[in-house]
Residue, then its C-alpha position, 0 to 999 in steps of 0.5 A: m330749746a326754751r329754758h322752761d323746757e330745759v327745767l322740765i327736762a331736768l325735773r323729769q331726769i330727777i324723777r326718772a333717776t328716782d324711779l330707776y333707783s327704786r326699780k333697782l332696789s326692788k330687783v336687787a333686794g326686794l325692798t322699797a327705799p323707806q323699807l331699806l332706810v328702816l332696816q338701816a336705822i335699826k342695824p347699828h342700834g340692834e333694836l329700836t322703838m317705833g318712835d326712835i325709828a320714826n325720828e331716824v327716818s323722818v316719817s310718822q310712827a304710823t308709817v313706821t308701823t306699816i313698814l314694819d308690818r311688811l318687813e315682819k311678814r317677810g321675816l326681815i325684822e321681829r318685834k318684842r315688848g320691852e322687858q322693863d316697860k311692856r308698853r314699849v315695842y322694839a324692832s330688831l333685824t333677823g338674820e335674813g334682814g341683815a343679809i338683805l341689807e348687805r346686798a342692797p344698794t346704797p340709798l339714793q339720798e346717801e349718794f346725793m348727800a355726799r355729793f351735796e356736802q362737797l359743794q360750797d356753801w353758796e352752791q348749797t344755798l342756791i340749789l336749796s332756794s331754787l328747788q324751794r321756788v320750783a316746789a312753790m311754782m308747782n303748788a307743792g310747797d305745802i305738801d308734807a314730804s320726808p327726805v326719802l327719795d322714792l316714788g309713790a306712797i312712802d309705806r306703799a299701803q296708803p289707799a288712794t284718797e277719794e280725790r285721787r280716785g275721782r281724778h283718776r276716773t276723770h282722766s280715764q273717762t277723758d282718755q276714753k273719749 
């Protein structure tokens, strides 16, 4: 087997592992990985502002707001205005949010980080530089991404861009020919 095929297989295995984890998380807890990370960020603090959550999870405040909207609709978190500063809004877990968090599987990136930290420094550097090179080879070096291992839009509410819609239509039309 050619080396490039082995590389593509390894990339596909990583994508597949992420997809399988996302499905397991959805089945077991009814959450996406970013939703789980937001709940986990809130738990040890009792309550956090949107900005604090964004910093903890490494996503934008707009993304956090969208995730919190979904979690609030499901009754997993509640928001309240600050007592001293009414401009600040705090999110906290509800009882149901805490219960779901207890039965949710460990985030995939936590397992990865634990194993990665056990590697020698040179091995970590080698993996990092190799993956950065692969990202560049796939023209993905400039794509903004958070350290959340999940598939699809991070907030699951981002509408497809016109470019993606056009590309999808083009592929669909091509498939029909």
